[in-house]
C-alpha positions as a Markdown table, in Angstrom:
| # | Residue | x | y | z |
|---|---|---|---|---|
| 1 | Thr | 106.3 | 112.6 | 103.2 |
| 2 | Ala | 106.7 | 113.6 | 99.6 |
| 3 | Lys | 109.9 | 113.7 | 98.0 |
| 4 | Asn | 111.0 | 115.6 | 95.3 |
| 5 | Asp | 110.7 | 113.4 | 92.6 |
| 6 | Gly | 106.7 | 113.4 | 92.9 |
| 7 | Ser | 106.1 | 110.1 | 95.2 |
| 8 | Val | 105.8 | 109.8 | 98.7 |
| 9 | Asp | 107.5 | 108.1 | 101.4 |
| 10 | Ile | 104.9 | 106.6 | 103.6 |
| 11 | Gly | 107.3 | 104.6 | 106.6 |
| 12 | Gly | 108.5 | 101.5 | 106.4 |
| 13 | Gly | 106.1 | 99.9 | 108.5 |
| 14 | Tyr | 103.4 | 100.2 | 106.1 |
| 15 | Val | 103.1 | 97.1 | 104.4 |
| 16 | Gly | 99.6 | 97.6 | 102.6 |
| 17 | Thr | 95.7 | 97.9 | 102.6 |
| 18 | Gly | 94.3 | 94.2 | 101.7 |
| 19 | Gly | 94.4 | 93.4 | 105.8 |
| 20 | Gly | 91.1 | 94.8 | 107.8 |
| 21 | Ala | 93.3 | 94.4 | 111.2 |
| 22 | Thr | 94.1 | 97.6 | 111.5 |
| 23 | Thr | 91.6 | 99.6 | 109.6 |
| 24 | Thr | 89.9 | 102.7 | 110.8 |
| 25 | Leu | 86.6 | 103.3 | 108.2 |
| 26 | Thr | 83.6 | 105.4 | 108.8 |
| 27 | Lys | 81.6 | 107.0 | 107.0 |
| 28 | Asp | 84.1 | 110.3 | 106.8 |
| 29 | Gln | 87.5 | 108.5 | 106.9 |
| 30 | Phe | 89.2 | 104.8 | 105.8 |
| 31 | His | 93.2 | 105.0 | 107.4 |
| 32 | Gln | 95.1 | 102.0 | 107.4 |
| 33 | His | 97.5 | 100.6 | 110.0 |
| 34 | Gly | 96.4 | 103.1 | 112.5 |
| 35 | Asn | 97.4 | 106.7 | 111.1 |
| 36 | Val | 97.5 | 106.3 | 107.7 |
| 37 | Gln | 95.0 | 108.2 | 105.8 |
| 38 | Val | 93.3 | 106.3 | 102.4 |
| 39 | Met | 90.2 | 108.6 | 102.1 |
| 40 | Gln | 88.7 | 111.3 | 103.9 |
| 41 | Ser | 85.5 | 112.9 | 103.2 |
| 42 | Trp | 87.2 | 116.7 | 102.9 |
| 43 | Glu | 88.2 | 115.3 | 99.4 |
| 44 | Arg | 84.4 | 114.6 | 97.8 |
| 45 | Pro | 84.4 | 117.8 | 95.5 |
| 46 | Tyr | 88.2 | 116.8 | 94.2 |
| 47 | Met | 86.7 | 112.7 | 93.9 |
| 48 | Asp | 83.3 | 114.6 | 92.4 |
| 49 | Ala | 85.0 | 117.0 | 89.8 |
| 50 | Leu | 87.5 | 113.9 | 88.3 |
| 51 | Ala | 83.8 | 111.4 | 88.0 |
| 52 | Ile | 82.4 | 114.6 | 86.6 |
| 53 | Ala | 85.2 | 115.0 | 84.0 |
| 54 | Leu | 85.7 | 111.6 | 83.0 |
| 55 | Val | 81.7 | 111.1 | 81.7 |
| 56 | Glu | 81.8 | 114.2 | 80.5 |
| 57 | Gln | 84.2 | 112.4 | 78.0 |
| 58 | Ile | 82.7 | 109.1 | 77.8 |
| 59 | Ser | 79.3 | 111.0 | 77.0 |
| 60 | Ala | 81.1 | 113.4 | 74.0 |
| 61 | Ser | 81.8 | 109.6 | 72.3 |
| 62 | Ala | 78.8 | 107.1 | 73.4 |
| 63 | Asp | 77.1 | 106.6 | 70.2 |
| 64 | Ser | 80.1 | 105.5 | 68.5 |
| 65 | Thr | 81.3 | 103.6 | 72.0 |
| 66 | Ile | 78.0 | 101.3 | 71.9 |
| 67 | Ala | 78.3 | 101.0 | 68.1 |
| 68 | Lys | 81.8 | 99.6 | 68.6 |
| 69 | Tyr | 81.9 | 98.0 | 71.5 |
| 70 | Gly | 78.6 | 97.2 | 72.8 |
| 71 | Lys | 78.8 | 98.9 | 76.2 |
| 72 | Ile | 80.4 | 101.7 | 77.9 |
| 73 | Thr | 82.7 | 100.3 | 80.6 |
| 74 | Val | 84.0 | 101.8 | 83.1 |
| 75 | Leu | 87.2 | 100.9 | 85.4 |
| 76 | Glu | 87.9 | 102.4 | 88.4 |
| 77 | Val | 90.9 | 101.4 | 91.1 |
| 78 | Gly | 89.6 | 101.5 | 94.7 |
| 79 | Phe | 86.5 | 102.2 | 96.2 |
| 80 | Gly | 87.5 | 104.1 | 99.6 |
| 81 | Leu | 84.6 | 105.8 | 100.6 |
| 82 | Gly | 82.6 | 105.1 | 97.9 |
| 83 | Leu | 82.9 | 108.9 | 96.8 |
| 84 | Ser | 83.6 | 109.0 | 93.2 |
| 85 | Ala | 81.5 | 106.2 | 92.8 |
| 86 | Thr | 78.4 | 107.7 | 93.9 |
| 87 | Lys | 79.1 | 110.9 | 91.5 |
| 88 | Leu | 79.9 | 108.4 | 88.7 |
| 89 | Gln | 76.5 | 106.2 | 89.2 |
| 90 | Glu | 74.8 | 109.9 | 89.1 |
| 91 | Glu | 76.8 | 111.0 | 86.2 |
| 92 | Leu | 76.2 | 108.1 | 84.1 |
| 93 | Gln | 72.3 | 108.1 | 84.6 |
| 94 | Pro | 71.2 | 110.0 | 81.5 |
| 95 | Leu | 74.1 | 107.6 | 79.7 |
| 96 | Val | 71.9 | 104.4 | 81.2 |
| 97 | Gln | 68.1 | 106.1 | 80.3 |
| 98 | Lys | 69.1 | 106.6 | 77.2 |
| 99 | Tyr | 70.8 | 102.8 | 76.1 |
| 100 | Gly | 70.0 | 100.6 | 79.4 |
| 101 | Arg | 71.6 | 99.5 | 82.4 |
| 102 | Glu | 73.0 | 96.1 | 81.1 |
| 103 | Lys | 74.5 | 98.8 | 78.2 |
| 104 | Cys | 76.4 | 100.6 | 81.3 |
| 105 | Glu | 78.9 | 99.5 | 83.8 |
| 106 | His | 81.2 | 100.7 | 86.2 |
| 107 | His | 84.3 | 97.8 | 86.9 |
| 108 | Ile | 85.6 | 98.9 | 90.8 |
| 109 | Ile | 88.7 | 97.5 | 92.2 |
| 110 | Glu | 89.0 | 97.6 | 95.8 |
| 111 | Leu | 91.8 | 95.1 | 97.4 |
| 112 | Asn | 90.9 | 96.3 | 101.3 |
| 113 | Asp | 88.3 | 93.7 | 102.9 |
| 114 | Glu | 86.4 | 95.9 | 105.1 |
| 115 | Val | 86.2 | 98.5 | 102.2 |
| 116 | Phe | 84.8 | 95.3 | 99.3 |
| 117 | Ala | 82.7 | 94.3 | 101.6 |
| 118 | Asn | 80.7 | 98.1 | 101.4 |
| 119 | Leu | 81.8 | 98.0 | 97.8 |
| 120 | Gln | 79.0 | 95.3 | 97.4 |
| 121 | Ile | 76.4 | 96.4 | 99.5 |
| 122 | Phe | 76.9 | 99.4 | 96.8 |
| 123 | Ala | 77.0 | 97.5 | 93.7 |
| 124 | Ala | 73.5 | 95.8 | 95.2 |
| 125 | Lys | 71.7 | 98.7 | 95.8 |
| 126 | Glu | 72.8 | 100.5 | 92.8 |
| 127 | Ala | 70.5 | 97.3 | 90.7 |
| 128 | Glu | 67.9 | 98.2 | 93.4 |
| 129 | Gln | 68.4 | 101.7 | 92.1 |
| 130 | Ala | 68.5 | 101.1 | 88.2 |
| 131 | Arg | 71.5 | 102.8 | 87.9 |
| 132 | Ala | 74.7 | 101.4 | 85.5 |
| 133 | Thr | 75.8 | 97.8 | 86.6 |
| 134 | Val | 78.3 | 97.9 | 89.5 |
| 135 | Val | 81.1 | 94.8 | 89.2 |
| 136 | Pro | 82.8 | 94.2 | 92.0 |
| 137 | His | 86.4 | 93.0 | 91.7 |
| 138 | His | 88.3 | 92.4 | 95.0 |
| 139 | Gly | 92.4 | 92.2 | 95.2 |
| 140 | Asn | 95.2 | 93.9 | 94.1 |
| 141 | Trp | 94.4 | 96.1 | 91.0 |
| 142 | Lys | 97.3 | 95.0 | 88.7 |
| 143 | Asp | 96.3 | 90.6 | 89.8 |
| 144 | Val | 92.8 | 92.5 | 89.2 |
| 145 | Val | 93.4 | 94.0 | 85.6 |
| 146 | Glu | 95.8 | 90.6 | 84.7 |
| 147 | Lys | 92.8 | 88.5 | 84.6 |
| 148 | Leu | 90.8 | 90.6 | 83.3 |
| 149 | Lys | 93.1 | 91.2 | 80.2 |
| 150 | Ser | 93.1 | 87.3 | 79.9 |
| 151 | Glu | 88.9 | 87.0 | 80.4 |
| 152 | Asn | 88.4 | 89.1 | 78.3 |
| 153 | Asn | 88.9 | 91.4 | 75.7 |
| 154 | Cys | 89.1 | 94.9 | 78.2 |
| 155 | Thr | 88.4 | 97.4 | 76.8 |
| 156 | Tyr | 87.1 | 100.8 | 79.0 |
| 157 | Ser | 85.7 | 103.8 | 77.7 |
| 158 | Gly | 86.9 | 105.2 | 80.6 |
| 159 | Leu | 89.5 | 104.4 | 83.8 |
| 160 | Leu | 89.3 | 106.4 | 87.5 |
| 161 | Tyr | 91.9 | 106.2 | 89.8 |
| 162 | Asp | 92.5 | 108.1 | 92.7 |
| 163 | Pro | 96.6 | 107.1 | 93.3 |
| 164 | Phe | 97.5 | 105.7 | 96.8 |
| 165 | Pro | 100.4 | 103.6 | 97.3 |
| 166 | Thr | 99.8 | 100.1 | 98.1 |
| 167 | His | 103.4 | 99.5 | 99.6 |
């Protein structure tokens, strides 16, 4: 239920998206806890638009980004059905062809166990197709981001997320 302040009330019984026991995951829908919609395939035009806009911005400064940081790195929070990830990979392809696969990384954070398994399969397929390197991260985005910050410089060329409440 939408609230006046822009937040969403998803009910008191909802406890997050980490467990797979109550996940419905098909090529067209990702639901949690029976009927809480996380993503459905009808969202593709929106997710495509987000990916296209992000890569347009990244492409505009790609040469200077490569010169300064040595690579182009995108951080995506949530994999869901892989809609935006698939479009991002397609849109990043000209940059991969120009700079090389090792200079184009697409980090994706996913909390749900079943969805993360799909993300790992996606990463392997993208590698086979010589697309941007997909780096899967499993866990809550807040925890993963803190880990990334402690492990390296954590500089990203772009960030993509489709907000979904996890509690």
